[in-house]
C-alpha positions, 0 to 999 in steps of 0.5 A: 635613926630617930630622935630619942622618946620614950612616947612608946612605953604607953603601949601594952606591948613594951609592958615587960621592959618598962621598969627597965626602960624607966630606971633612968631618965635619958633626955637622949640616947644612952652613951656607955656611962648610962648604959653602966648605970642602968645595967647596976640599977637593973642587977637587983631586980633582975638575974643577968649574968655576971659578966654581962655589958652593953659595949658601946660600938664595940665591934667583935672579933669572933661571931657576935653570939660567940663574943658575947659568951666568951666575954659577957659584952653585947655590942650596941650601936649608938642612937639605934633603936634596935640594940636600946631594945636588945638591951632592955630585953636582956634586962627583962629576959635574962634567962632566956637571952641567955639561953638563947645565946647558948643556943647559937654556940653550941650550933655554931660548935657543931660547924652550924655557922651558916643558920639552919633550922633550929638556929633560925628558930631561935633568931626568930624568937629572939627579934619577933618572939611573943610569949602567949601564957594562956590557961584555956585549952581551946583558946590555945587551940583558936590561935593554932588553927588561926580562928580570929573571930573567936579569938578576939572578938567571941572570947574578947573578955578571956584577955587578961582573965586566961590568955596574955602575951608577953613580948620578947622580940627586940625587933618587934619592939622596935617596929613597935615604934611605928604600927601598922596594919600588917604587924605581926608577932611570933607567937610560943604558946605556954600553959599556965595554971588560971591562978597564973594571971592574979600574978604581978608582971614581974612575977609572971615573966620571971616564971615565963622567963625560967620555963623557957630558959629550961626549954632551949636548953634542949636543941631538939626543941622549936625545932623549926620557925614554922613551930611559932604561929603568926599572931596579928598584934593590932587585934590583940584587945587593947593594943589598938584602937580600931579593934573596938569594932568587930567589923575590924576583923573581916580585913582577911588581908591581915587576919589570915584564915589559912591554917599552917602545918600543926606546930608544937606548944609547951605544956604543964 
């Protein structure tokens, strides 16, 4: 546990949750009253589930996912970064978070109490996922092929214009408090039209949230964790000061050149 602060919000990783993190001027960890107030302020800004509530230190009587589905109550530990970021992820990605919860509940209903590949994939997306919006197929192919020189150096100008990263995973937000070499997200590629990048960030996120929720409703989609691609986050332009030097990308322990089994992505 560390002291409460909001210094992290200046990093691009937190762009998707910035609006909601700033709704309350908190000087210390949020208590139940603060979480309730946060939800009240967030509701006009997001399509939140009607019964959603972050319940401080609640011990769920049933499985975590089942309890959320049945009651709308999200057990939220006090003074806990992981759970604070989970609350922010619910506010920023409400349709996808609800769809992830529903996917787990359907699996539990089928008797999948212990996680299998589909639940593992959903958990990995929920914890460490980033959506990579991409309007240029060659850039998506470079990500799939782990061609980091192409993606981060040769096509550096394309970031924010033809490709962008939108963080979803709340564990990723937690690890982002202390970035380090080796820090990676699990990327889900989504094809978008070129004019997507001219939209305001909240509109971009709402579009991605709606599409992801629709995809998650199909339990045959994202059937394995291997379908999420590793993305070295410190390589993204603007995410780490050292990456302005091309030599930064010569660290093959971090920017690994090895290929994986081919993955699937979402296309228009």
